[in-house]
Rosetta silent file (secondary structure, phi, psi, omega in degrees, C-alpha in Angstrom):
SEQUENCE: MSSSVVNAPNRSHAFTAALFQELARSGVKDVCLCPGSRSTPLAVAVVNTPELRCWTHIDERAAAFFALGLAKAGRAPVALVCTSGTAAANFLPAVVEAHHSDVPLLLLTADRPPELRAWGAGQTIDQLHLYGRHVRWFAEVAVPEPGGDALRYARALACRAVAESVGAPAGPCASHWSRVGCPVTCHEICGSETHSPRRAGANAPTPRSPRASGSRSRTPSRLWRRS
SCORE:     score description
SCORE:     0.000 S_00000001
   1 L     0.000  140.050 -176.132  186.501   91.125   20.131 S_00000001
   2 L   -65.421  150.959 -179.959  183.536   93.314   21.039 S_00000001
   3 H   -65.320  -30.319  179.284  183.446   95.048   24.420 S_00000001
   4 H   -66.408  -27.454  175.863  180.070   93.440   25.216 S_00000001
   5 H   -80.356  -45.072 -178.056  181.746   90.029   25.025 S_00000001
   6 H   -63.638  -40.407 -175.310  184.894   91.058   26.904 S_00000001
   7 L   -94.956   12.632 -179.458  182.970   92.813   29.694 S_00000001
   8 L   -62.620  139.938 -176.318  180.218   90.216   30.046 S_00000001
   9 L   -71.007  -23.258  179.028  179.477   89.425   33.720 S_00000001
  10 L  -155.600  178.635 -172.359  179.426   85.642   33.192 S_00000001
  11 H   -67.863  -32.546  178.977  179.797   82.952   30.555 S_00000001
  12 H   -65.122  -42.800 -179.898  176.132   82.924   29.499 S_00000001
  13 H   -68.963  -37.065  176.626  176.151   86.623   28.711 S_00000001
  14 H   -64.842  -42.849 -178.812  179.463   86.336   26.830 S_00000001
  15 H   -63.371  -48.828 -178.076  178.157   83.384   24.818 S_00000001
  16 H   -69.256  -34.176  176.867  174.878   85.047   23.853 S_00000001
  17 H   -62.582  -44.365  178.309  176.612   88.348   23.054 S_00000001
  18 H   -62.341  -39.516 -178.515  178.950   86.577   20.621 S_00000001
  19 H   -65.347  -46.500 -177.528  176.028   84.771   19.000 S_00000001
  20 H   -72.227  -29.926  172.796  173.919   87.880   18.379 S_00000001
  21 H   -62.406  -40.581  179.610  176.905   89.813   17.093 S_00000001
  22 H   -71.427  -34.440  174.512  177.450   87.068   14.545 S_00000001
  23 H   -59.900  -42.975  178.894  173.769   87.033   13.624 S_00000001
  24 H   -63.836  -40.743  178.384  174.042   90.756   12.860 S_00000001
  25 H   -66.313  -26.376 -176.943  177.155   90.179   10.752 S_00000001
  26 L   -88.425    3.701  174.594  175.327   87.436    8.878 S_00000001
  27 L   111.302   -1.557  177.618  172.517   89.727    7.757 S_00000001
  28 L   -78.299  129.976 -178.978  169.975   89.614   10.581 S_00000001
  29 L  -115.603  -24.059 -173.676  168.601   93.090   11.286 S_00000001
  30 E  -126.101  140.705  175.348  165.486   92.480   13.396 S_00000001
  31 E  -131.678  127.405  175.425  164.799   90.483   16.557 S_00000001
  32 E   -98.079  118.410 -171.398  161.328   90.004   18.045 S_00000001
  33 E  -112.815  126.346  174.160  161.690   89.572   21.789 S_00000001
  34 L  -109.899  112.403 -172.456  159.104   88.101   24.163 S_00000001
  35 L   -61.999  148.108  177.116  160.250   88.758   27.758 S_00000001
  36 L  -176.151  156.705 -174.352  160.707   85.887   30.209 S_00000001
  37 L   -68.983  -42.869 -176.086  162.997   84.844   33.055 S_00000001
  38 L   -66.941  -27.319 -176.629  164.659   81.845   31.392 S_00000001
  39 L   -98.778   16.128 -176.240  165.567   83.838   28.291 S_00000001
  40 H   -56.510  -47.926  178.049  167.014   86.841   30.162 S_00000001
  41 H   -59.420  -34.432  175.992  170.625   86.448   28.899 S_00000001
  42 H   -65.219  -43.553 -179.809  169.305   86.263   25.333 S_00000001
  43 H   -63.650  -42.766  179.320  167.247   89.422   25.845 S_00000001
  44 H   -62.013  -40.979  179.487  170.192   91.300   27.352 S_00000001
  45 H   -65.025  -38.314  178.314  172.390   90.305   24.410 S_00000001
  46 H   -62.577  -48.957 -177.459  169.812   91.541   21.908 S_00000001
  47 H   -63.401  -32.765 -177.374  169.496   94.935   23.607 S_00000001
  48 L   -88.756    7.489  175.930  173.294   95.289   23.820 S_00000001
  49 L  -106.948   98.109 -171.977  173.817   94.610   20.101 S_00000001
  50 L   -64.446  -20.791 -179.698  173.360   98.029   18.451 S_00000001
  51 L   -74.358  -10.297 -176.862  173.237   96.578   14.938 S_00000001
  52 L  -104.759  139.895  170.707  169.952   94.818   15.760 S_00000001
  53 E   -91.646  125.815 -177.342  166.477   96.353   15.953 S_00000001
  54 E  -103.133  124.397  176.567  164.617   94.939   18.934 S_00000001
  55 E  -112.370  114.873 -176.576  160.828   94.588   18.773 S_00000001
  56 E   -94.363  129.783  179.313  159.299   93.731   22.154 S_00000001
  57 L  -131.418  139.368  175.875  156.037   91.765   22.254 S_00000001
  58 L   -80.779  -38.106 -176.519  154.120   90.441   25.240 S_00000001
  59 L   -96.350  123.763 -176.022  152.193   87.830   23.239 S_00000001
  60 H   -68.371  -38.725  179.701  154.318   85.138   21.580 S_00000001
  61 H   -62.752  -45.367  178.382  151.793   84.243   18.863 S_00000001
  62 H   -63.915  -39.156  179.150  151.513   87.890   17.788 S_00000001
  63 H   -62.011  -41.101 -178.049  155.313   88.248   17.892 S_00000001
  64 H   -65.397  -41.695  178.913  155.791   85.248   15.618 S_00000001
  65 H   -72.682  -31.655  173.780  153.392   86.549   12.969 S_00000001
  66 H   -62.782  -44.217  177.856  154.940   90.015   13.237 S_00000001
  67 H   -63.581  -38.204  177.871  158.351   88.438   12.599 S_00000001
  68 H   -60.075  -44.036  177.605  156.901   86.505    9.680 S_00000001
  69 H   -65.178  -40.638  177.301  155.727   89.773    8.120 S_00000001
  70 H   -61.098  -43.328 -178.885  159.082   91.462    8.738 S_00000001
  71 H   -65.874  -38.869  177.811  160.940   88.588    7.086 S_00000001
  72 H   -65.905  -45.363 -176.652  158.624   88.648    4.059 S_00000001
  73 H   -69.905  -40.498 -176.934  158.876   92.431    3.651 S_00000001
  74 H   -89.178   -8.950 -177.929  162.617   92.653    4.249 S_00000001
  75 L    51.665   44.493  179.819  163.573   89.445    2.439 S_00000001
  76 L  -150.776  152.216  179.751  165.935   88.629    5.310 S_00000001
  77 L   -65.673  143.034  177.050  165.832   86.275    8.304 S_00000001
  78 E  -120.538  136.979 -179.171  164.244   87.590   11.505 S_00000001
  79 E   -93.643  146.500  177.148  165.036   86.161   14.956 S_00000001
  80 E  -125.440  132.206 -178.533  162.456   85.277   17.595 S_00000001
  81 E  -125.950  133.231  175.857  163.309   84.921   21.295 S_00000001
  82 E  -148.740  171.506  179.417  161.082   83.541   24.047 S_00000001
  83 L   -88.266 -167.963 -173.147  161.204   81.832   27.419 S_00000001
  84 L   -85.155  173.510  174.768  160.386   78.216   28.264 S_00000001
  85 L    82.505 -145.391 -175.459  157.109   76.296   28.373 S_00000001
  86 H   -69.325  -11.146  175.381  154.036   77.124   26.336 S_00000001
  87 H   -56.953  -44.997  179.646  155.650   80.393   25.199 S_00000001
  88 H   -67.588  -32.802  179.736  157.577   78.435   22.580 S_00000001
  89 H   -65.762  -28.140  179.478  154.447   76.524   21.546 S_00000001
  90 L   -70.216  -13.232  174.322  152.753   79.806   20.625 S_00000001
  91 L   -75.713  -20.124 -167.555  155.324   80.258   17.845 S_00000001
  92 H   -56.992  -46.524 -179.012  154.081   77.136   16.055 S_00000001
  93 H   -56.212  -43.269  178.657  151.288   78.613   13.835 S_00000001
  94 H   -70.012  -33.626  177.655  153.670   81.180   12.331 S_00000001
  95 H   -63.036  -41.984  178.440  156.407   78.548   12.024 S_00000001
  96 H   -62.109  -43.246  178.462  154.075   76.349    9.957 S_00000001
  97 H   -64.726  -40.879  178.381  153.270   79.285    7.667 S_00000001
  98 H   -63.470  -36.967  178.426  156.960   80.140    7.327 S_00000001
  99 H   -62.179  -46.383 -175.668  157.684   76.535    6.452 S_00000001
 100 H   -80.590  -19.908  178.946  155.137   76.401    3.661 S_00000001
 101 H  -106.308    9.189  175.779  155.903   79.874    2.293 S_00000001
 102 L    57.103   49.267  179.071  159.724   79.521    2.486 S_00000001
 103 L  -106.935  127.396 -178.011  160.239   82.448    4.857 S_00000001
 104 L   -76.911  120.230  173.122  163.452   82.462    6.970 S_00000001
 105 E  -127.998  145.911  176.618  162.879   82.664   10.731 S_00000001
 106 E  -116.805  113.803 -175.526  165.372   82.000   13.517 S_00000001
 107 E  -101.256  120.834  176.763  163.756   80.620   16.685 S_00000001
 108 E  -118.103  102.829 -173.891  165.708   80.894   19.947 S_00000001
 109 E  -114.449  128.099  178.110  163.681   79.233   22.699 S_00000001
 110 E   -82.344  160.254  179.490  164.821   78.897   26.303 S_00000001
 111 L  -152.918  164.317  172.761  164.078   75.818   28.415 S_00000001
 112 L   -73.652  150.924  176.963  164.698   74.389   31.857 S_00000001
 113 L   -64.950  159.532 -175.038  167.827   72.262   32.211 S_00000001
 114 H   -54.273  -35.747 -176.452  167.341   68.475   31.916 S_00000001
 115 H   -71.760  -11.596  178.437  167.487   67.854   35.681 S_00000001
 116 H  -103.786    6.666  179.207  164.447   70.108   36.207 S_00000001
 117 L   -93.621  158.208  174.936  162.240   68.424   33.622 S_00000001
 118 L    60.849   31.979  175.699  159.561   65.775   34.212 S_00000001
 119 L  -116.861   13.738  177.912  159.107   66.688   37.889 S_00000001
 120 L    79.194   14.475  179.516  155.671   68.230   37.576 S_00000001
 121 L   -71.101  148.104  178.802  156.915   71.820   37.649 S_00000001
 122 L   -66.893  152.585  178.702  154.633   74.462   36.199 S_00000001
 123 L    57.323   33.943  178.273  155.249   75.818   32.695 S_00000001
 124 L  -120.644  119.136  177.315  157.401   72.802   31.821 S_00000001
 125 L  -131.680  169.613  175.878  156.759   70.908   28.605 S_00000001
 126 L   -79.546  105.356 -175.370  158.793   68.707   26.286 S_00000001
 127 L   -97.275   -6.975 -179.489  160.327   71.300   23.960 S_00000001
 128 L   -66.285  128.546 -178.461  162.752   69.077   22.074 S_00000001
 129 L    53.039   40.273 -178.389  161.803   69.036   18.386 S_00000001
 130 L   -59.990  -33.415 -175.805  158.707   71.021   19.315 S_00000001
 131 L   -96.076    3.669  173.052  158.279   72.207   15.719 S_00000001
 132 H    55.242 -132.705 -177.752  158.797   68.792   14.157 S_00000001
 133 H   -85.169    7.760 -178.301  159.356   68.785   10.396 S_00000001
 134 H   -87.961    2.937  174.141  158.328   72.407   10.045 S_00000001
 135 L  -116.392  147.482 -179.832  161.880   73.653   10.622 S_00000001
 136 L   -74.736  -27.714 -174.649  164.762   73.291    8.191 S_00000001
 137 E  -157.301  144.767 -179.986  167.294   72.731   10.974 S_00000001
 138 E  -135.000  140.587  177.136  167.289   72.193   14.739 S_00000001
 139 E  -141.018  132.144  169.630  170.081   72.471   17.306 S_00000001
 140 E   -93.510  114.010 -171.310  170.143   71.925   21.052 S_00000001
 141 L   -70.565  136.272  179.866  172.705   74.461   22.224 S_00000001
 142 L   -69.593  166.251  179.226  175.525   73.174   24.401 S_00000001
 143 L   -64.843  125.049  176.973  176.181   74.475   27.905 S_00000001
 144 L   -60.578  126.728  179.619  177.926   77.890   27.679 S_00000001
 145 L  -120.636  154.523  176.300  181.480   77.500   28.942 S_00000001
 146 L   -71.534  150.787  175.982  184.191   80.116   29.544 S_00000001
 147 L   115.283  165.940 -176.287  186.936   80.462   26.966 S_00000001
 148 H   -66.805  -32.731 -178.578  187.536   81.079   23.299 S_00000001
 149 H   -61.926  -41.047  179.962  186.293   77.677   22.112 S_00000001
 150 H   -66.940  -38.074  179.044  182.789   78.368   23.400 S_00000001
 151 H   -68.229  -37.576  175.603  182.702   81.799   21.756 S_00000001
 152 H   -65.655  -37.564  176.390  183.805   80.305   18.440 S_00000001
 153 H   -63.646  -41.460  179.321  181.064   77.709   18.788 S_00000001
 154 H   -61.220  -43.284 -179.639  178.493   80.471   19.427 S_00000001
 155 H   -68.997  -39.332  177.123  179.548   82.319   16.284 S_00000001
 156 H   -64.282  -37.632  178.238  179.568   79.132   14.218 S_00000001
 157 H   -62.625  -42.539  178.918  176.083   78.310   15.516 S_00000001
 158 H   -64.015  -45.455  179.532  174.810   81.723   14.396 S_00000001
 159 H   -62.362  -41.555 -179.760  176.350   81.365   10.936 S_00000001
 160 H   -64.696  -42.952 -178.692  174.923   77.865   10.504 S_00000001
 161 H   -61.773  -45.234  179.483  171.431   78.955   11.553 S_00000001
 162 H   -65.493  -44.184 -179.783  171.365   81.849    9.076 S_00000001
 163 H   -60.496  -41.935  179.982  172.797   79.705    6.269 S_00000001
 164 H   -68.663  -35.479 -175.828  170.204   76.990    6.831 S_00000001
 165 H   -73.977  -28.245 -179.102  167.318   79.471    7.018 S_00000001
 166 L  -102.605    7.110  179.283  168.148   81.211    3.726 S_00000001
 167 L   -69.532 -170.916  179.861  169.126   78.052    1.854 S_00000001
 168 L  -108.271  112.457   -4.430  167.120   76.391   -0.875 S_00000001
 169 L   -82.206  156.010  176.193  164.372   76.216    0.158 S_00000001
 170 L   -72.654  164.394 -179.904  164.389   78.937    2.801 S_00000001
 171 L   168.141 -176.701 -177.729  162.455   78.463    6.026 S_00000001
 172 L   -76.764  148.669  173.903  162.496   78.529    9.819 S_00000001
 173 E  -131.101  148.268 -174.162  165.335   77.131   11.944 S_00000001
 174 E  -126.107  139.005  171.466  165.218   76.466   15.694 S_00000001
 175 E  -125.734  134.974 -171.890  167.809   76.503   18.470 S_00000001
 176 E  -108.811  120.121 -173.368  166.961   75.123   21.912 S_00000001
 177 E  -111.933   93.945 -176.919  168.634   76.804   24.925 S_00000001
 178 L   -92.185   -8.596 -177.426  168.269   74.640   28.036 S_00000001
 179 L  -120.574   -4.155 -174.069  171.163   76.156   30.015 S_00000001
 180 L   -67.569  -27.165 -179.984  171.102   79.830   29.129 S_00000001
 181 L   -82.392   -1.501  179.163  168.860   80.693   32.093 S_00000001
 182 L  -121.993   71.799 -170.180  171.339   79.126   34.566 S_00000001
 183 L   -68.672  -33.656 -176.621  174.471   81.214   33.957 S_00000001
 184 L  -139.366  160.526  177.514  176.424   80.433   37.132 S_00000001
 185 L   -98.828  167.571  177.528  176.465   77.952   39.969 S_00000001
 186 H   -61.099  -34.887 -179.655  176.346   78.669   43.709 S_00000001
 187 H   -64.476  -39.096  179.227  180.008   77.711   43.936 S_00000001
 188 H   -67.354  -35.061 -178.668  180.935   80.357   41.352 S_00000001
 189 H   -74.683  -46.606 -172.444  178.946   83.014   43.219 S_00000001
 190 H   -86.445  -27.005 -179.907  180.057   82.173   46.762 S_00000001
 191 L    93.144  -38.167  179.082  183.589   81.001   46.044 S_00000001
 192 L  -161.197  168.403 -178.845  183.473   78.156   48.575 S_00000001
 193 H   -67.714  -22.514 -177.561  181.087   76.200   50.732 S_00000001
 194 H   -68.155  -17.299 -179.595  182.033   78.294   53.773 S_00000001
 195 H  -105.763   18.558 -178.878  180.131   81.231   52.303 S_00000001
 196 L   -69.881  151.589 -179.148  176.969   79.335   51.523 S_00000001
 197 H   -57.437  -32.990 -177.504  173.684   80.938   52.632 S_00000001
 198 H   -66.744  -44.201 -179.019  172.957   78.053   55.006 S_00000001
 199 H   -72.444  -34.526 -179.113  176.203   78.471   56.927 S_00000001
 200 H   -63.910  -30.628 -178.667  176.000   82.263   56.882 S_00000001
 201 L  -102.063   24.168 -175.837  172.626   82.087   58.601 S_00000001
 202 L   -65.445  -32.088 -177.474  173.533   79.377   61.082 S_00000001
 203 L   -92.445    3.146 -179.585  173.184   81.744   64.074 S_00000001
 204 L   -71.628  146.910  179.562  169.923   83.260   62.909 S_00000001
 205 L   -65.008  143.719  179.959  166.897   82.599   65.137 S_00000001
 206 L   -79.412  123.123 -179.167  164.693   79.740   64.063 S_00000001
 207 L   -66.892  141.834  178.627  161.262   81.019   62.995 S_00000001
 208 L   -79.654  140.686  177.007  158.341   79.602   64.927 S_00000001
 209 L   -74.785  155.625  178.649  155.782   77.631   63.008 S_00000001
 210 L   -56.553  -36.265 -178.346  152.151   78.842   63.084 S_00000001
 211 L   -68.381  -38.629 -178.454  151.088   75.768   65.061 S_00000001
 212 L   -69.068  -30.668 -178.053  153.766   76.330   67.715 S_00000001
 213 L   -84.373    0.631  177.089  152.746   79.973   68.232 S_00000001
 214 L    94.486   -5.722  178.932  149.151   79.002   68.881 S_00000001
 215 L   -84.746  161.384 -177.517  147.768   80.196   65.550 S_00000001
 216 L   -81.618  135.265 -179.869  145.794   77.971   63.281 S_00000001
 217 L   -66.973  140.068  178.849  147.645   76.326   60.414 S_00000001
 218 L  -101.612    9.399 -179.585  146.684   77.575   56.951 S_00000001
 219 L   -69.841  125.393 -179.000  148.009   74.501   55.155 S_00000001
 220 L   -67.230  152.148 -179.022  145.244   73.063   52.941 S_00000001
 221 L   -70.091  -23.851  178.044  144.170   69.514   53.547 S_00000001
 222 L  -123.794  141.806  177.466  144.783   68.693   49.885 S_00000001
 223 L  -102.659  116.837  178.748  147.686   69.700   47.719 S_00000001
 224 L   -94.835  125.875 -178.482  146.640   70.536   44.192 S_00000001
 225 L  -120.797  129.962  176.435  149.405   70.187   41.658 S_00000001
 226 L   -73.534  139.381  178.861  149.238   71.317   38.086 S_00000001
 227 L   -77.368    0.000    0.000  150.192   68.673   35.569 S_00000001
């Protein structure tokens, strides 16, 4: 087993490291990476896989068409990684072209976990089956768990994605990562409830509100919320 998997700081990093190692073994040479907070474990795994060439792009639409060109020129699948929200939607034009021209692309899109969806949070959209019939195969990735079974699942997922993308006909495949941005829980970090931030700061002085200190409140009379 690779040292990047063995020495991973948590289960998300171990899971993603195993997946990208298997992608490299399956013939993937290039990954186009669009930085974002939710996709951080995916980005770290790409950078720590020396067999992969990492191409960093700020704009997701440009990254997707760049990947499309790489896949056409190299006659091999190219992976695309992005964070949640409209970032994944910007892949769609290139995905449609890849679908109609039989070009293999591997889309790895991060998302918020189910309990954080449909609450009006910014940059949150319905990403399930975002690309519709324009992908050859779609998978919603399970929650990364510690242990060998999860690592075998990660490697099997990588092999399946590559096989589906280069099949007859070739084309794009998508994997949806709703838990990769939440690698550990507070309990795993703190060890027990006695070390929670709330209890640790129980003796800290209570900050005075602006109204209590005699200053004028800056709270707006209306709360504007983005849909």
